[in-house]
MIDOSE-1310 file (N, C-alpha, C; in nm, 2 decimals, decimal comma, always signed):
residues 169
xxxx	+0,08/-0,12/+0,00/+0,00/+0,00/+0,00/+0,09/+0,12/+0,00; +0,06/+0,21/-0,09/+0,14/+0,33/-0,10/+0,10/+0,45/-0,01; +0,19/+0,52/+0,05/+0,15/+0,63/+0,13/+0,12/+0,75/+0,05; +0,03/+0,84/+0,09/+0,01/+0,97/+0,03/-0,03/+0,96/-0,11
xxxx	-0,10/+0,86/-0,15/-0,14/+0,84/-0,29/-0,22/+0,96/-0,35; -0,31/+1,01/-0,27/-0,40/+1,12/-0,32/-0,33/+1,25/-0,32; -0,22/+1,26/-0,25/-0,15/+1,39/-0,24/-0,03/+1,40/-0,33; -0,01/+1,31/-0,43/+0,09/+1,32/-0,53/+0,22/+1,25/-0,49
xxxx	+0,22/+1,18/-0,38/+0,35/+1,11/-0,34/+0,34/+0,97/-0,39; +0,28/+0,88/-0,31/+0,25/+0,75/-0,35/+0,37/+0,67/-0,39; +0,35/+0,59/-0,50/+0,45/+0,50/-0,55/+0,58/+0,57/-0,59; +0,57/+0,69/-0,65/+0,69/+0,76/-0,69/+0,78/+0,79/-0,57
xxxx	+0,72/+0,82/-0,46/+0,80/+0,85/-0,34/+0,87/+0,72/-0,29; +0,80/+0,61/-0,30/+0,85/+0,48/-0,26/+0,97/+0,44/-0,34; +0,96/+0,46/-0,48/+1,07/+0,43/-0,57/+1,19/+0,52/-0,54; +1,16/+0,65/-0,52/+1,27/+0,75/-0,49/+1,34/+0,71/-0,36
xxxx	+1,27/+0,65/-0,27/+1,33/+0,61/-0,14/+1,41/+0,48/-0,16; +1,41/+0,42/-0,28/+1,49/+0,30/-0,30/+1,43/+0,17/-0,27; +1,30/+0,17/-0,25/+1,23/+0,04/-0,21/+1,24/-0,07/-0,32; +1,24/-0,03/-0,45/+1,24/-0,13/-0,55/+1,38/-0,21/-0,55
xxxx	+1,49/-0,13/-0,53/+1,62/-0,20/-0,52/+1,64/-0,27/-0,39; +1,60/-0,21/-0,28/+1,62/-0,27/-0,15/+1,55/-0,41/-0,13; +1,43/-0,42/-0,19/+1,36/-0,55/-0,18/+1,37/-0,63/-0,31; +1,44/-0,59/-0,41/+1,45/-0,66/-0,54/+1,32/-0,68/-0,61
xxxx	+1,24/-0,58/-0,61/+1,11/-0,59/-0,67/+1,12/-0,59/-0,82; +1,06/-0,69/-0,89/+1,06/-0,70/-1,03/+0,93/-0,66/-1,10; +0,82/-0,68/-1,03/+0,69/-0,64/-1,08/+0,61/-0,57/-0,98; +0,52/-0,48/-1,03/+0,43/-0,40/-0,94/+0,29/-0,42/-0,99
xxxx	+0,20/-0,44/-0,90/+0,06/-0,45/-0,93/-0,01/-0,34/-0,85; -0,08/-0,26/-0,92/-0,15/-0,15/-0,85/-0,29/-0,19/-0,81; -0,33/-0,15/-0,69/-0,47/-0,18/-0,64/-0,52/-0,05/-0,58; -0,65/-0,04/-0,59/-0,72/+0,08/-0,54/-0,85/+0,03/-0,47
xxxx	-0,88/+0,09/-0,36/-1,00/+0,05/-0,29/-1,12/+0,09/-0,38; -1,21/+0,00/-0,39/-1,33/+0,03/-0,47/-1,46/-0,03/-0,40; -1,53/+0,06/-0,34/-1,65/+0,02/-0,27/-1,75/-0,05/-0,36; -1,81/-0,15/-0,31/-1,91/-0,22/-0,39/-1,86/-0,36/-0,44
xxxx	-1,73/-0,38/-0,43/-1,67/-0,51/-0,47/-1,68/-0,59/-0,34; -1,73/-0,71/-0,34/-1,74/-0,80/-0,22/-1,61/-0,82/-0,16; -1,61/-0,83/-0,03/-1,49/-0,86/+0,05/-1,42/-0,99/+0,00; -1,29/-0,98/-0,02/-1,22/-1,10/-0,07/-1,21/-1,11/-0,22
xxxx	-1,27/-1,02/-0,29/-1,27/-1,03/-0,44/-1,19/-0,91/-0,49; -1,13/-0,92/-0,61/-1,06/-0,81/-0,67/-1,11/-0,80/-0,82; -1,11/-0,67/-0,86/-1,14/-0,64/-1,00/-1,01/-0,61/-1,07; -0,97/-0,69/-1,17/-0,84/-0,67/-1,23/-0,85/-0,68/-1,38
xxxx	-0,76/-0,61/-1,45/-0,74/-0,62/-1,59/-0,61/-0,56/-1,63; -0,57/-0,58/-1,75/-0,44/-0,52/-1,80/-0,47/-0,38/-1,84; -0,37/-0,29/-1,82/-0,39/-0,15/-1,87/-0,45/-0,06/-1,77; -0,48/+0,06/-1,82/-0,54/+0,16/-1,73/-0,68/+0,12/-1,68
xxxx	-0,70/+0,15/-1,55/-0,82/+0,11/-1,49/-0,90/+0,24/-1,44; -0,82/+0,33/-1,39/-0,87/+0,46/-1,34/-0,80/+0,57/-1,41; -0,87/+0,68/-1,41/-0,82/+0,80/-1,49/-0,70/+0,87/-1,43; -0,62/+0,93/-1,52/-0,52/+1,02/-1,47/-0,59/+1,15/-1,41
xxxx	-0,52/+1,21/-1,31/-0,58/+1,32/-1,25/-0,48/+1,44/-1,25; -0,53/+1,55/-1,30/-0,46/+1,68/-1,29/-0,54/+1,78/-1,21; -0,47/+1,86/-1,13/-0,53/+1,96/-1,05/-0,50/+2,10/-1,11; -0,60/+2,18/-1,10/-0,58/+2,32/-1,15/-0,62/+2,42/-1,05
xxxx	-0,56/+2,54/-1,07/-0,60/+2,66/-0,99/-0,61/+2,77/-1,09; -0,72/+2,85/-1,08/-0,75/+2,96/-1,17/-0,76/+3,09/-1,08; -0,67/+3,18/-1,09/-0,68/+3,31/-1,02/-0,74/+3,41/-1,11; -0,85/+3,47/-1,06/-0,92/+3,57/-1,14/-0,90/+3,71/-1,06
xxxx	-0,86/+3,81/-1,14/-0,83/+3,94/-1,08/-0,91/+4,04/-1,15; -0,99/+4,12/-1,08/-1,07/+4,23/-1,14/-1,05/+4,36/-1,06; -1,15/+4,43/-1,04/-1,15/+4,55/-0,96/-1,26/+4,54/-0,85; -1,22/+4,53/-0,73/-1,31/+4,51/-0,62/-1,38/+4,65/-0,59
xxxx	-1,48/+4,64/-0,50/-1,54/+4,77/-0,46/-1,67/+4,74/-0,38; -1,75/+4,84/-0,36/-1,87/+4,83/-0,28/-1,98/+4,77/-0,37; -2,06/+4,68/-0,31/-2,17/+4,62/-0,38/-2,28/+4,72/-0,42; -2,29/+4,83/-0,36/-2,38/+4,94/-0,39/-2,34/+5,01/-0,52
xxxx	-2,22/+4,99/-0,57/-2,17/+5,05/-0,69/-2,10/+4,95/-0,78; -2,17/+4,85/-0,82/-2,11/+4,74/-0,90/-2,06/+4,79/-1,04; -2,11/+4,90/-1,08/-2,07/+4,96/-1,21/-1,93/+5,02/-1,20; -1,87/+5,04/-1,08/-1,74/+5,08/-1,06/-1,64/+4,97/-1,03
xxxx	-1,68/+4,85/-1,06/-1,60/+4,73/-1,03/-1,59/+4,64/-1,16; -1,50/+4,55/-1,15/-1,49/+4,44/-1,24/-1,52/+4,32/-1,15; -1,64/+4,27/-1,15/-1,69/+4,17/-1,05/-1,64/+4,03/-1,08; -1,54/+4,00/-1,00/-1,47/+3,87/-1,01/-1,56/+3,75/-0,98
xxxx	-1,66/+3,77/-0,89/-1,75/+3,67/-0,86/-1,84/+3,63/-0,98; -1,88/+3,73/-1,06/-1,95/+3,71/-1,18/-1,86/+3,64/-1,29; -1,74/+3,69/-1,30/-1,65/+3,64/-1,40/-1,62/+3,49/-1,37; -1,58/+3,46/-1,24/-1,55/+3,33/-1,21/-1,67/+3,23/-1,22
xxxx	-1,79/+3,28/-1,19/-1,91/+3,20/-1,21/-1,93/+3,17/-1,36; -1,91/+3,26/-1,45/-1,92/+3,23/-1,59/-1,81/+3,12/-1,63; -1,70/+3,13/-1,57/-1,59/+3,03/-1,60/-1,64/+2,89/-1,55; -1,70/+2,88/-1,44/-1,74/+2,75/-1,39/-1,84/+2,69/-1,49
xxxx	-1,93/+2,77/-1,54/-2,03/+2,72/-1,64/-1,96/+2,68/-1,77; -1,87/+2,77/-1,81/-1,80/+2,74/-1,94/-1,71/+2,62/-1,93; -1,65/+2,59/-1,82/-1,56/+2,47/-1,81/-1,64/+2,34/-1,82; -1,77/+2,35/-1,79/-1,85/+2,23/-1,81/-1,88/+2,19/-1,96
xxxx	-1,85/+2,29/-2,05/-1,87/+2,26/-2,19/-1,76/+2,18/-2,25; -1,64/+2,18/-2,18/-1,53/+2,11/-2,24/-1,56/+1,96/-2,26; -1,62/+1,89/-2,16/-1,66/+1,75/-2,18/-1,77/+1,74/-2,28; -1,87/+1,83/-2,27/-2,00/+1,81/-2,34/-1,99/+1,86/-2,49
xxxx	-1,90/+1,95/-2,52/-1,89/+2,01/-2,65/-1,76/+2,01/-2,72; -1,65/+1,98/-2,65/-1,52/+1,98/-2,71/-1,46/+1,84/-2,73; -1,49/+1,75/-2,64/-1,43/+1,62/-2,64/-1,52/+1,51/-2,71; -1,45/+1,41/-2,76/-1,52/+1,30/-2,82/-1,61/+1,24/-2,71
xxxx	-1,74/+1,22/-2,74/-1,82/+1,16/-2,63/-1,79/+1,02/-2,60; -1,71/+0,95/-2,68/-1,67/+0,81/-2,65/-1,55/+0,80/-2,56; -1,49/+0,92/-2,53/-1,36/+0,92/-2,45/-1,39/+0,99/-2,32; -1,34/+0,93/-2,21/-1,37/+0,98/-2,08/-1,30/+1,11/-2,05
xxxx	-1,38/+1,20/-1,99/-1,33/+1,33/-1,95/-1,42/+1,39/-1,84; -1,37/+1,42/-1,73/-1,44/+1,49/-1,62/-1,37/+1,61/-1,58; -1,43/+1,73/-1,58/-1,37/+1,85/-1,54/-1,46/+1,90/-1,42; -1,40/+1,91/-1,30/-1,47/+1,94/-1,18/-1,41/+2,06/-1,11
xxxx	-1,49/+2,17/-1,09/-1,45/+2,28/-1,01/-1,50/+2,25/-0,87; -1,40/+2,24/-0,78/-1,43/+2,19/-0,65/-1,42/+2,29/-0,54; -1,37/+2,41/-0,57/-1,35/+2,51/-0,47/-1,36/+2,65/-0,54; -1,44/+2,74/-0,47/-1,46/+2,88/-0,52/-1,43/+2,97/-0,40
xxxx	-1,32/+3,04/-0,40/-1,28/+3,12/-0,29/-1,27/+3,27/-0,32; -1,32/+3,35/-0,23/-1,30/+3,49/-0,25/-1,22/+3,54/-0,13; -1,16/+3,66/-0,15/-1,08/+3,72/-0,04/-1,16/+3,79/+0,06; -1,29/+3,81/+0,04/-1,37/+3,89/+0,13/-1,48/+3,80/+0,20
xxxx	-1,50/+3,83/+0,33/-1,61/+3,77/+0,40/-1,73/+3,86/+0,42; -1,71/+3,99/+0,37/-1,81/+4,09/+0,39/-1,93/+4,07/+0,29; -2,05/+4,10/+0,34/-2,17/+4,08/+0,25/-2,18/+4,19/+0,15; -2,11/+4,30/+0,17/-2,13/+4,42/+0,08/-2,01/+4,46/+0,00
xxxx	-1,91/+4,36/-0,01/-1,79/+4,39/-0,08/-1,77/+4,30/-0,20; -1,75/+4,35/-0,32/-1,72/+4,28/-0,44/-1,57/+4,26/-0,44; -1,52/+4,13/-0,43/-1,38/+4,10/-0,41/-1,30/+4,13/-0,54; -1,18/+4,17/-0,52/-1,08/+4,20/-0,63/-1,03/+4,07/-0,69
xxxx	-1,03/+3,96/-0,60/-0,97/+3,83/-0,64/-1,07/+3,72/-0,61; -1,07/+3,62/-0,70/-1,14/+3,50/-0,67/-1,05/+3,38/-0,72; -1,05/+3,28/-0,65/-0,97/+3,16/-0,69/-1,06/+3,04/-0,71; -1,05/+2,97/-0,82/-1,12/+2,85/-0,85/-1,01/+2,74/-0,85
xxxx	-1,05/+2,62/-0,79/-0,97/+2,50/-0,79/-1,05/+2,38/-0,83; -0,98/+2,29/-0,89/-1,05/+2,17/-0,93/-0,96/+2,06/-0,99; -1,02/+1,96/-1,06/-0,95/+1,85/-1,11/-1,00/+1,82/-1,25; -0,91/+1,76/-1,33/-0,95/+1,70/-1,46/-0,91/+1,56/-1,46
xxxx	-1,00/+1,47/-1,50/-0,97/+1,33/-1,50/-0,99/+1,28/-1,65; -0,89/+1,21/-1,69/-0,89/+1,16/-1,83/-0,82/+1,02/-1,84; -0,86/+0,95/-1,95/-0,80/+0,82/-1,97/-0,71/+0,82/-2,10; -0,71/+0,93/-2,17/-0,64/+0,94/-2,30/-0,56/+1,07/-2,30
xxxx	-0,43/+1,06/-2,34/-0,34/+1,18/-2,33/-0,38/+1,29/-2,43; -0,45/+1,25/-2,54/-0,49/+1,36/-2,63/-0,61/+1,44/-2,57; -0,70/+1,37/-2,50/-0,81/+1,44/-2,43/-0,76/+1,52/-2,32; -0,65/+1,47/-2,25/-0,59/+1,54/-2,14/-0,53/+1,68/-2,20
xxxx	-0,46/+1,67/-2,31/-0,41/+1,79/-2,37/-0,52/+1,89/-2,42; -0,63/+1,83/-2,48/-0,74/+1,91/-2,52/-0,80/+1,99/-2,40; -0,82/+1,91/-2,29/-0,88/+1,98/-2,17/-0,79/+2,09/-2,12; -0,66/+2,07/-2,11/-0,57/+2,18/-2,06/-0,58/+2,30/-2,16
xxxx	-0,58/+2,27/-2,29/-0,59/+2,38/-2,38/-0,72/+2,46/-2,37; -0,83/+2,39/-2,36/-0,96/+2,45/-2,35/-0,98/+2,53/-2,21; -0,93/+2,47/-2,10/-0,94/+2,55/-1,98/-0,87/+2,68/-1,99; -0,75/+2,68/-2,04/-0,67/+2,80/-2,06/-0,75/+2,90/-2,14
xxxx	-0,79/+2,86/-2,26/-0,86/+2,95/-2,35/-0,99/+3,00/-2,30; -1,07/+2,91/-2,24/-1,20/+2,96/-2,19/-1,19/+3,06/-2,08; -1,09/+3,03/-1,98/-1,08/+3,12/-1,87/-1,01/+3,25/-1,91; -0,91/+3,25/-1,99/-0,85/+3,37/-2,03/-0,94/+3,46/-2,11
xxxx	-1,02/+3,40/-2,20/-1,11/+3,48/-2,28/-1,23/+3,53/-2,21; -1,28/+3,45/-2,12/-1,39/+3,49/-2,04/-1,35/+3,61/-1,95; -1,24/+3,60/-1,89/-1,19/+3,71/-1,80/-1,17/+3,83/-1,89; -1,11/+3,82/-2,00/-1,09/+3,94/-2,09/-1,22/+4,00/-2,13
xxxx	-1,32/+3,92/-2,16/-1,45/+3,97/-2,20/-1,52/+4,06/-2,09; -1,48/+4,04/-1,97/-1,54/+4,11/-1,86/-1,44/+4,22/-1,80; -1,32/+4,23/-1,86/-1,23/+4,33/-1,82/-1,14/+4,28/-1,70; -1,14/+4,15/-1,68/-1,06/+4,09/-1,57/-0,94/+4,02/-1,63
xxxx	-0,86/+3,96/-1,55/-0,75/+3,87/-1,59/-0,76/+3,73/-1,52; -0,71/+3,63/-1,59/-0,71/+3,50/-1,53/-0,57/+3,43/-1,55; -0,52/+3,38/-1,44/-0,40/+3,30/-1,44/-0,43/+3,16/-1,41; -0,39/+3,07/-1,50/-0,43/+2,92/-1,48/-0,30/+2,85/-1,45
xxxx	-0,30/+2,77/-1,34/-0,19/+2,69/-1,30/-0,23/+2,55/-1,29; -0,15/+2,46/-1,34/-0,17/+2,32/-1,33/-0,08/+2,27/-1,21; -0,14/+2,21/-1,11/-0,07/+2,17/-1,00/-0,06/+2,02/-1,00; +0,05/+1,97/-0,95/+0,07/+1,82/-0,93/+0,03/+1,74/-1,05
xxxx	+0,08/+1,78/-1,17/+0,04/+1,69/-1,29/+0,09/+1,55/-1,26; +0,01/+1,46/-1,29/+0,05/+1,32/-1,27/+0,06/+1,25/-1,40; +0,15/+1,15/-1,41/+0,17/+1,08/-1,53/+0,05/+1,01/-1,58; +0,03/+1,02/-1,72/-0,08/+0,95/-1,78/-0,06/+0,80/-1,76
x	-0,17/+0,73/-1,72/-0,16/+0,59/-1,70/-0,19/+0,51/-1,82
């Protein structure tokens, strides 16, 4: 069992620590917990079983201000909300429907806790899951284009960062 599998460590860290050489390991079989499979049974096959995962962060910067004067701002909450909707079209309108792709925005953060302040900055975070490296490239290209152009259309800017890219399986 590999440590820190979800945090980007996992098997890579074990190899870097010399485990393969220390124990003379010649073959590796990956296993993942999968609820719904009866105790004592395994689901196995050759090749990829689960999707590659990439994590992304999108920083949206506009012009904050008072909610009573939205016309004096570049409302990053509105801009980022449009991005969340646009990102959902990557799987439904850009990718081959026979190839697996999931784009999930899992975090929407603003710098303000006040009810009457339009924040200058919003950060979106999420994941992309793919089984095919061409679809993975398509998703990355579309995320960048959709977010940068959406931000530009509203007078904001967007910086897209890919965090912890993992090897395509």
